[in-house]
N, C-alpha and C positions, 0 to 999 in steps of 0.2 A: 080558752084563753080570753081574758078580759081585754077590752079595747085598749086601755092605756098600757097594758103589757105588750101590745104590738110594737109600740115605740122602742121598748127595750129589746124585743125580739129582733127587729131590724138591725139594731146596733150590735147586739151580742153575736149575731150570725154574719156580721160584715155584709149586710144587705142594703146599706145606705150609700147612695151616690149623690153628692152635691156637685152637679155638673156645671162646669164653666163653659161648656160648648153651647153654641147658639144654632140649634137645628134649623135648616132652611124650611122644613115643612113637618107636618105631623108624622109622616112615614119615617123620616129620619129620627124624630123624637122617640117613636115606638122602638126603633132599632137600638137607639142609645139606651133606652130604659130597660132593654132586655140583656144588655151586655153583662151585667153582674151574674144573672142566672145562666147565661151562656158559659162564662168563665168557670162557674162552679159545676158545669155539666149537668145542671138540673133540666135544661132544655137545649135543643139544637136549633140551627138556623131554619129548619122546616117549620118549627113552631112559630118563630118570629114572622115568617112569611104568611102563615095561616092567619095570624092576628091582623096583619096589614090587609090581606085580601078580604077578611071578614068586614073590616071597617069600610073598605071600598064598596063592598056589596050591600051592607046593611046601614051605612051611614055611621056617624060618630056616637054610636051607642055606648062606647067605652067612657065617654065623659059623663060621669054619674051625677055630679053637681058642678056648677061653674067653678073652674079652678082645679078640679080633680079628675084624673083619668085612671081607668083601671083596665089596662090592656090584658086580654086573656083570650084563649081559644078554648076548645072543649077538652074534657078529660079523655076523649077518644083519640086525641092527637098522637101521631107516631113520634112526634118530636119532644115528648115529655118523659123525663126519667125520674122525677121526684115531685114532691109537693112543697111549694115555698111561695113567698111573696117578697119582692124587692121594692125598695123605695128610691125613686130618683126625683130630685128637685132641680128644675131649670130656672134660671134667673128671669127669663122673659116668658110671657104666656105663649103657648103653642096653640094656634088657631086651627080647628078642624073644619070650620066653615068660615070663610073670610069675613072678618069684621063682626062675627057673631059672638058677643060676650058670653052667651050661654054655653057655647061650644068651644071653650078654650080651657087650657089646663097648664099649670106649672108643676103640680104634684102628680107624679105617675107612680101608681102602685101596680107593679106587673105581677100577675098571678100565673103560677104553673100548678097543675093538679094531676097527679097520677092516681090519687086516692080520693074518691068523691066525698067521703065523710070528712076527711081532713080539709078538703077544699071548702065545704060548706061551713065548717068551723072557722076557717080563715076569713071567709067573706063576712060571717056574722061578727067576728072580732074587729075586722076592718070597719064595718058599718058602725059598730059601737064606738070605735075610736073617732071616726069622722063626725059623729053626732055629738061628741064631747065638746062642750062650749069652749071656743078659743083655739082648738087644736089646728084647724086648717089655717087660721090667721098666723099662728105661731110658726107653723112649718113654712109658710110662704115667706117669712122674714129670715129664715135660716140661710146663712151664706158659707158655713163651714161645719165640719164634723163637731168641732168644739161647741158651736152654737146649737147643733142638733142635740148634743148631750144635755145642754141646759134645758131644752124643751122636754127631754125625757124626765128630768128631775122635777120640772114644773107640774107634770100631770100624774 
């Protein structure tokens, strides 16, 4: 899958959440960003807690570039039943280290992987998408599903 097709993939699979919630901390943000995959039964709460614990243990490695987080655990997780990525956009930046602009994110791409090959394809397509000029900035300005659709058409 090409990077720009990821935008369409999120939309067509109802994996887009434009959150009006203001999480108190990064843990709550990770839990909220997992809600879509939980509701679709692609993951369970065990997986969500593994992601939170991994960040506590290893630091904010899920913030891949300033503004973008990619919550995920391993494909060995007991709490994963399918392979998918969901997209959640928060209005305010979520800080993983207080005051550290390098370690904050508003765009959360939550990954679940049951199949290592599909998982690697998803990560490659997501990386491709995020390297596309203007995509991160466009997604940061989205405040509704309608605006998200406009971004899909732009790229």
